[in-house]
N, C-alpha and C positions, 0 to 999 in steps of 0.2 A: 790389856783386851780389847779388842774392836768390839762396836756393836751395832744396833739400830741408829743410837744417837752420833757415834762417831761423825767429828768432827774436821775437818783441817781450817787450821788459825791463820787466814789471809796475811800477807803483808804489812795490813793495815788493824790489822785486830780483829778483824771479821770473823765468827766463827762458819764455813761453809762445809753443810752436811756433807758427807762422803760416797753417802748414794742420795741417789736420785731419780724421778723418773723424766725423761726425755716421752718428746712429744710431735715429733719430726713424722710426717706421714701420717697423722692422728688426722682423721677425715674433722672438720669443726661439727659441732653440734654435741648431738647425746655423746659419741663414742670419746668424742677427745675430753668431754666434761664429764661423763663417767669413770674417766678412766684417771685423770686426776683425783676426783670422789672417793674411789676408789684406796688408791697410792695412798693419798692421806691416812683414810681410815685403818690402813693397813699398817701404820706408823712411817712411813714417808716424810720428811719435813724438806723436802727438795723437790719443784719443779722447774724444767727446763724448756723453755720453749721460745720462737722468732717469729719478725716479724712476715719473714719470706713463709712459715710452718701456715699463715692465714688460720691461725685458732686460738690468740689470745682472746678475745671474747672468750671462748667454750671455758679456756684453763684458769679465768676469773671468777666465772659460774660456777666451776669443779668447784677452785675454794671455797668460794661462800656457801655452798653446799654441804662441806664437809664439816661445818660448825668450830673447823681447829683457827685458832688464833692468831690473824694475819703475823703478829710478830713471832710467832711461832715457827712461820713459813719462808721458807729461801726460795726465791723466785728470782728466773734467770729470763730476760728477753735479750734480742739482737737489734742492731744496727745494718738494716739493709743499705746495697750499693747505691740506692734510690734517692736514701736520706743521709748520704754522707758530706753533701755541702748543706745540711740542715739538722745536725742530729738531735738539737732540741726539740723540734720539731719530729723528728721520728720517733723520741722518748714521749713526747707529751701524748703523741698520738699514738702508742703503744701503752700508756700508764691509763689511757681514755680506758680502752678496748679492755684491759684488762681491768678496768673497776678498782684502781690503787693509787693511793696518791706517790709511791718509789718503787721501786724493785730493789734487789738486793747484789743483783749482778748486769751490770748493761756492759754486753759485748760487740766487739767491733768484729761483723760476719763475713771472714775473710777478708785478707790483704788486695783488694781492690785497689785500682788508682784513684790516690788522694787518702788514702789509710793512716798517714801522718798528721797531717790535718784536720784530718775528723779525729782524730784521738787525741787533739790535744782539746777540743772543743770538750768531749768524756771527762775529762781533766773538769773542766769549767762544771759543767752539770755535776760531777761527783762534790764538789765543795759545798754547792748547792742544795746537796741533800736528798736529789731527784734519784740517784743513785746511792747503791750503798760502798761498790765497789766496782771499778772495771776490767776489763781486761778486751782479750782479743780472741776469734778463735782461726785455726789454720796457720797459725804464724809459726816461720822456720826462724831458727836463732840470726841469719842476718836484715828477717824484718825488724827485731827486736833494736837490732843496731840503727835499723832507720828513722826509727821512734826517737832513741837519742840526739839524736844528727839534727832531728828539725825541731827541737827544745823539750823533747816530755819532761817533765820533773816529775810524776809517778809510773815509779815501776808497774808494769801491770798486774794485776791480783791473779791474775786466770791469763790461763792458754790453755782453753778449748780444739783438741784435736781428735783425728783418726787412730785409736790407739787399741790395739787387740797383738794378742802373742803372733801374729804371720806379719804384723808390723809393730815392731816391741819402742818405738822410738826410744832407745837407750840413752843416743846420745844426746837429744831433745829433752828429756824428763833430767839427765843428769845436768846441764845448762841450767832449766828452771831451778831446781832444787838449790843450785848453789847461787841465784840469784833472786832467790826466796819468791818464785812464780808456779803457783800452783796448778799441776798439769793434772786437765780433766779431758777422760775418753770417753767422744761418741762412738758410735760400731765398736763399744766391748767384745761383742759376740763375734764380731768376725767381718759385720757387717751384711746389706741388704743380702739375699740370695746367693750369699756365700759362706756361710754361719762354720765356725769352727767345731759346733757342740760334736758333731760327730767325729774328730778326728780321732786316731785311735790313743794317741798320746791321751785325750781329753777324756774320754769315755773313758781310760781304763782306771785314773785318777778316780775319774768320777763313782767308778764302779768302787772298788777301795771304800771311797768315804761316804759311799751308798748318799751321794747328792747326786746333779742333774749335772749333764756337761755345763750349762749356762751356767752355773753356780761355781763349777770352778773357774770359771775366764773370769769372771767377776772378782772371786776370793784373788786372784793371781794378780788384778791390779791392784785393788785394794791393797794386798799386802807389799804391792810395790812403791806405796803412798801415792797412787793415784786414783782421785774421783771419777764414778762411772755413774753413770744415768744411761739405762738402757731403756731399751723403748716396748713396750706393749700396751696394748687397749684390751689384752685378756686378762680378765679377773686374778684366774687362777695362775699365770704367770708374772703377771704383778707381784703376787704374794710369793712366787716360789725366789722370785730375780730378789726379794728381800729378808729371804732365809740365807744368811751366809756367813752367820755366827757362832755354829756349833760344830764348826769342823776347822783346821789349819792346816794349810799346805805345807809338806817338810820342805829344806830345803833343795833338798832333792828333787820333789815334783817340783819344786819353781824352779830349778837349774833345767830342768827337761821340756817344760814346757817353753821355756824362754829359747832353746834350741829352735823353735820352731818359725824363729823370725828371718824372713825371707825379704823383708823390707817390700812387702806387698802389699801396696797402699791400692786399696778397691774405691776411693773415690780421686776426685782429681787433686793432680800437683797442685800447692799453694803458688810455684811458681808458673804457672801456665793458666790458672785460675779465669788471666784474659779470652783465653784460646778457647772456652766452655763458648758454644753455639747458645745464641738464647737464646732460642725456642727449647733447649733444655734446662733453660728455670722457670721456676714457676712464676707465675705475674701474680705479683698480691693483688689479691681481691679482698673486700671488705664481705666481713661475719653478718652474717642476717641477727 
């Protein structure tokens, strides 16, 4: 039975909690720090941040404020494209901002030009113990093939990508499961500004189980074996998003939700990420 302590055993034996708190667009400072502290107080043991989110210092402060032991928390951060040529520097600077000696998972953030060579450097950092697990984000199957061709010796432990009923990624999930790569869903509720919580199928199932639409969406991915990292800075939503274990979706409900899949990616297509205008990316900044 799934519970808040349920974890996915990665292909190197590291256990990664199935539920995490995402802090994308969580403002640095008190808001991000309080969100992390609150999540940990509510029983979360997995926090996901990134260099480009510009809130790593706040995440680290929230972790320390919580009083939860470091070894009990799974912390993810990500290498941004500006450090693809120097991944060691990128990770060391992230560790300094977080106030940590290591991260549990270090991801390549998008398959930008040079991703394969950068990944080979992540393998070295993992061997040195600076990160317990390594992985990628927004990778399609052909990106994994490119890693292999470049000489990668370690299969990525995790692939974090946009995944929700409207963009179910069934083929990618099947490939990842066959190759022992954990699939992790960001935007599991449908993406900012285009949430699926009010969809008639979702709301109908939520009413039957007397839960929220968000809980149905998160439970759907959990029952598929997909790790979820819903983002919120609101204490009440952080709590509700963790209350996923007193109900279970039936096979019929899972299938009904699955029929919402339209391949509707709300974010950028990873194959076109280099086409994204520079002014649409945040500029990495230092936190106070």
